[in-house]
TORLO-395372 format. One record per residue (C-alpha): residue in three letters; x, y, z. Coordinates in pm, 1 decimal. Each point is the difference from the previous one (the first is absolute). Layout:
<r aa="ALA" X="X" Y="Y" Z="Z"/>
...
//
This chain:
<r aa="MET" X="5036.8" Y="5814.2" Z="2231.2"/>
<r aa="SER" X="89.0" Y="45.8" Z="-413.9"/>
<r aa="ILE" X="-75.4" Y="-184.7" Z="-264.6"/>
<r aa="ILE" X="229.9" Y="-277.5" Z="-137.9"/>
<r aa="ILE" X="127.6" Y="65.7" Z="-401.8"/>
<r aa="PRO" X="163.0" Y="-368.6" Z="-95.7"/>
<r aa="LYS" X="298.1" Y="54.9" Z="-168.0"/>
<r aa="THR" X="83.1" Y="-109.4" Z="-350.6"/>
<r aa="SER" X="212.0" Y="-8.3" Z="-299.4"/>
<r aa="ALA" X="208.5" Y="316.6" Z="-36.3"/>
<r aa="ALA" X="-51.7" Y="250.2" Z="-268.4"/>
<r aa="SER" X="183.7" Y="-109.7" Z="-320.5"/>
<r aa="ALA" X="271.2" Y="294.2" Z="-65.3"/>
<r aa="ALA" X="-149.1" Y="45.4" Z="-343.8"/>
<r aa="SER" X="-370.9" Y="58.0" Z="141.5"/>
<r aa="THR" X="237.2" Y="253.6" Z="288.0"/>
<r aa="ALA" X="179.8" Y="167.1" Z="-306.8"/>
<r aa="GLU" X="-321.0" Y="17.4" Z="-231.4"/>
<r aa="LEU" X="-174.7" Y="190.4" Z="268.4"/>
<r aa="GLU" X="291.4" Y="229.7" Z="90.7"/>
<r aa="LYS" X="8.3" Y="78.9" Z="-416.9"/>
<r aa="LEU" X="-371.2" Y="108.2" Z="19.4"/>
<r aa="TYR" X="-14.0" Y="180.4" Z="369.1"/>
<r aa="GLY" X="358.7" Y="143.6" Z="36.5"/>
<r aa="LYS" X="218.4" Y="-121.0" Z="252.5"/>
<r aa="ASN" X="-182.5" Y="159.4" Z="254.2"/>
<r aa="LEU" X="-223.1" Y="-245.7" Z="89.4"/>
<r aa="PRO" X="-25.2" Y="-55.7" Z="342.4"/>
<r aa="LYS" X="238.5" Y="-234.8" Z="171.6"/>
<r aa="SER" X="-259.1" Y="-116.2" Z="250.9"/>
<r aa="TYR" X="-187.6" Y="-142.2" Z="-296.0"/>
<r aa="LEU" X="320.2" Y="-129.6" Z="-181.1"/>
<r aa="MET" X="61.5" Y="-214.2" Z="349.1"/>
<r aa="PHE" X="-307.4" Y="-132.3" Z="-14.6"/>
<r aa="ILE" X="-33.3" Y="-152.6" Z="-313.0"/>
<r aa="LYS" X="310.6" Y="-154.9" Z="109.3"/>
<r aa="GLU" X="-138.4" Y="-203.0" Z="264.3"/>
<r aa="HIS" X="-394.1" Y="34.4" Z="-119.0"/>
<r aa="ASP" X="-25.8" Y="3.1" Z="-401.2"/>
<r aa="GLY" X="-369.8" Y="-65.1" Z="-40.6"/>
<r aa="ALA" X="-78.6" Y="-148.0" Z="372.0"/>
<r aa="ARG" X="-351.8" Y="-22.1" Z="117.1"/>
<r aa="PRO" X="-9.4" Y="170.6" Z="342.1"/>
<r aa="THR" X="-212.0" Y="-177.0" Z="289.4"/>
<r aa="ALA" X="-392.0" Y="127.3" Z="26.3"/>
<r aa="ASN" X="82.2" Y="320.8" Z="51.8"/>
<r aa="ILE" X="-181.4" Y="350.6" Z="2.4"/>
<r aa="PHE" X="95.0" Y="431.4" Z="-60.0"/>
<r aa="LYS" X="-181.7" Y="277.5" Z="11.1"/>
<r aa="VAL" X="-120.2" Y="166.6" Z="-292.8"/>
<r aa="GLY" X="-96.6" Y="349.7" Z="96.5"/>
<r aa="GLU" X="-266.0" Y="97.4" Z="280.5"/>
<r aa="ASN" X="-246.3" Y="-295.1" Z="-83.8"/>
<r aa="ASN" X="121.3" Y="-229.4" Z="-230.2"/>
<r aa="ASN" X="264.9" Y="-305.8" Z="84.9"/>
<r aa="ALA" X="176.1" Y="-257.8" Z="-263.0"/>
<r aa="ARG" X="221.0" Y="-272.2" Z="14.5"/>
<r aa="VAL" X="302.1" Y="-127.6" Z="-177.4"/>
<r aa="ASP" X="-57.8" Y="-294.6" Z="-207.5"/>
<r aa="GLU" X="388.2" Y="-20.1" Z="-144.5"/>
<r aa="PHE" X="266.6" Y="181.0" Z="-61.1"/>
<r aa="ILE" X="72.7" Y="53.6" Z="-395.6"/>
<r aa="PRO" X="313.7" Y="-199.7" Z="-113.3"/>
<r aa="ALA" X="259.3" Y="269.3" Z="-132.2"/>
<r aa="HIS" X="-1.8" Y="-143.5" Z="-361.2"/>
<r aa="GLU" X="-421.4" Y="68.5" Z="-10.1"/>
<r aa="SER" X="-2.4" Y="375.4" Z="97.6"/>
<r aa="ILE" X="69.8" Y="157.3" Z="-349.5"/>
<r aa="HIS" X="-241.4" Y="-253.2" Z="-147.6"/>
<r aa="ILE" X="-279.5" Y="85.3" Z="275.8"/>
<r aa="ARG" X="110.3" Y="383.2" Z="-53.3"/>
<r aa="ASN" X="-60.2" Y="-9.6" Z="-362.9"/>
<r aa="SER" X="-300.1" Y="-255.8" Z="-56.3"/>
<r aa="VAL" X="-278.1" Y="145.5" Z="281.1"/>
<r aa="GLU" X="-197.3" Y="236.6" Z="-157.2"/>
<r aa="GLY" X="82.9" Y="332.6" Z="221.5"/>
<r aa="PHE" X="219.9" Y="-73.0" Z="192.5"/>
<r aa="PRO" X="268.3" Y="312.2" Z="61.2"/>
<r aa="SER" X="221.9" Y="-8.4" Z="-243.8"/>
<r aa="ARG" X="325.0" Y="49.7" Z="242.5"/>
<r aa="ALA" X="-99.8" Y="-204.6" Z="256.0"/>
<r aa="LEU" X="181.4" Y="-343.7" Z="135.5"/>
<r aa="PRO" X="-251.3" Y="-253.9" Z="89.2"/>
<r aa="VAL" X="98.6" Y="-190.4" Z="357.8"/>
<r aa="ALA" X="-288.2" Y="-201.3" Z="74.9"/>
<r aa="ARG" X="-354.8" Y="-109.9" Z="-123.3"/>
<r aa="ALA" X="-238.4" Y="120.0" Z="241.6"/>
<r aa="SER" X="-349.7" Y="-155.0" Z="108.7"/>
<r aa="GLY" X="-267.9" Y="60.9" Z="-278.0"/>
<r aa="GLY" X="211.8" Y="36.8" Z="-287.7"/>
<r aa="ASN" X="222.7" Y="322.6" Z="95.7"/>
<r aa="PHE" X="306.5" Y="77.6" Z="71.4"/>
<r aa="VAL" X="304.1" Y="137.4" Z="198.6"/>
<r aa="TYR" X="238.6" Y="216.3" Z="-151.6"/>
<r aa="LEU" X="358.9" Y="200.7" Z="38.9"/>
<r aa="ASP" X="24.9" Y="298.5" Z="-140.2"/>
<r aa="PRO" X="381.2" Y="-48.4" Z="-54.1"/>
<r aa="ALA" X="0.3" Y="427.1" Z="-66.5"/>
<r aa="ASN" X="-40.6" Y="62.9" Z="446.1"/>
<r aa="GLY" X="-16.8" Y="-411.1" Z="97.1"/>
<r aa="ALA" X="-338.4" Y="29.0" Z="127.3"/>
<r aa="VAL" X="-222.0" Y="-294.9" Z="-10.5"/>
<r aa="TYR" X="-356.9" Y="66.7" Z="-105.5"/>
<r aa="PHE" X="-320.2" Y="-212.1" Z="-72.2"/>
<r aa="TRP" X="-182.8" Y="19.8" Z="-337.0"/>
<r aa="ASP" X="-382.6" Y="-111.0" Z="-31.6"/>
<r aa="HIS" X="-79.8" Y="-90.1" Z="-354.2"/>
<r aa="GLU" X="-283.8" Y="129.2" Z="29.9"/>
<r aa="ILE" X="36.0" Y="363.8" Z="91.4"/>
<r aa="ASP" X="158.2" Y="206.9" Z="-225.2"/>
<r aa="ASP" X="311.9" Y="219.5" Z="135.8"/>
<r aa="ALA" X="-83.3" Y="-33.9" Z="350.9"/>
<r aa="ASP" X="325.7" Y="-199.4" Z="131.0"/>
<r aa="THR" X="8.0" Y="-65.0" Z="344.9"/>
<r aa="ARG" X="367.7" Y="97.5" Z="181.9"/>
<r aa="LEU" X="30.4" Y="-315.9" Z="249.5"/>
<r aa="THR" X="355.6" Y="144.2" Z="129.8"/>
<r aa="ASP" X="356.8" Y="189.3" Z="-71.9"/>
<r aa="SER" X="195.8" Y="-318.5" Z="-42.3"/>
<r aa="PHE" X="-4.0" Y="-364.4" Z="-135.8"/>
<r aa="ASP" X="70.0" Y="-55.5" Z="331.3"/>
<r aa="GLU" X="-302.4" Y="169.4" Z="228.3"/>
<r aa="PHE" X="-210.3" Y="-219.4" Z="-240.1"/>
<r aa="LEU" X="182.3" Y="-339.4" Z="118.3"/>
<r aa="ALA" X="-63.5" Y="109.6" Z="350.0"/>
<r aa="LYS" X="-393.7" Y="133.9" Z="-14.6"/>
<r aa="LEU" X="-66.3" Y="-377.6" Z="-131.1"/>
<r aa="GLN" X="-211.4" Y="-125.4" Z="279.2"/>
<r aa="PRO" X="-117.2" Y="-373.1" Z="91.0"/>
<r aa="VAL" X="-362.0" Y="-54.9" Z="-109.5"/>
<r aa="ASP" X="-178.6" Y="-57.8" Z="359.2"/>
<r aa="ALA" X="-327.9" Y="-122.8" Z="-54.5"/>
<r aa="ASN" X="-75.0" Y="34.8" Z="362.5"/>
<r aa="ARG" X="22.0" Y="430.8" Z="-33.7"/>
<r aa="VAL" X="-344.1" Y="-47.3" Z="-195.5"/>
<r aa="LYS" X="-236.3" Y="84.5" Z="218.3"/>
<r aa="LEU" X="-337.3" Y="-33.5" Z="-182.2"/>
<r aa="LYS" X="-327.2" Y="132.2" Z="219.1"/>
<r aa="PRO" X="-323.1" Y="-257.0" Z="1.6"/>
<r aa="GLY" X="-222.6" Y="98.0" Z="-324.5"/>
<r aa="GLN" X="299.6" Y="148.8" Z="-181.6"/>
<r aa="VAL" X="9.9" Y="-262.3" Z="-205.2"/>
<r aa="LYS" X="-313.1" Y="39.2" Z="-200.8"/>
<r aa="LYS" X="42.7" Y="-258.3" Z="-285.0"/>
<r aa="VAL" X="247.7" Y="-252.3" Z="-146.5"/>
<r aa="LEU" X="-34.9" Y="-85.3" Z="-376.9"/>
<r aa="GLY" X="150.4" Y="-353.4" Z="-39.4"/>
<r aa="ASN" X="-13.1" Y="-265.4" Z="-257.4"/>
<r aa="PRO" X="-222.4" Y="-301.0" Z="161.1"/>
<r aa="ASN" X="192.8" Y="-200.1" Z="-262.9"/>
<r aa="PHE" X="354.1" Y="90.5" Z="146.5"/>
<r aa="LYS" X="152.7" Y="-257.5" Z="221.5"/>
<r aa="PRO" X="-344.1" Y="-183.6" Z="62.8"/>
<r aa="GLU" X="122.8" Y="-225.8" Z="283.4"/>
<r aa="PHE" X="21.3" Y="313.6" Z="249.6"/>
//
């Protein structure tokens, strides 16, 4: 089973030209094809592995016209990277145009980007649907849950 990435309007020719001007004509063809059908798309609930003990999700694929602004305005973001997705927790997924690899950028960890895949297509294939049934808690595993008693008192 795979996730659903809805079709959207295509990235404008001007946005694509601006990306190619900045990053060169060697942007991965798979990414360019993707933004023709899914520019700014919000996929269904998903998860992907970031290293051995960490997971994240794609909240939104970044519209092509926003990519350069994000790269230039987010403090500490790699200067040659092409941000392609907003990930959970204020983090990003980016492409390295020099080699086509996809990385996870954690805004809280300097210079420790995690290489996820060798290509954009491989990254898309790694996105898995969230399956709450796979979460198995043992009795007593959850010790405390914090909540605001005034939140939705009708519950």
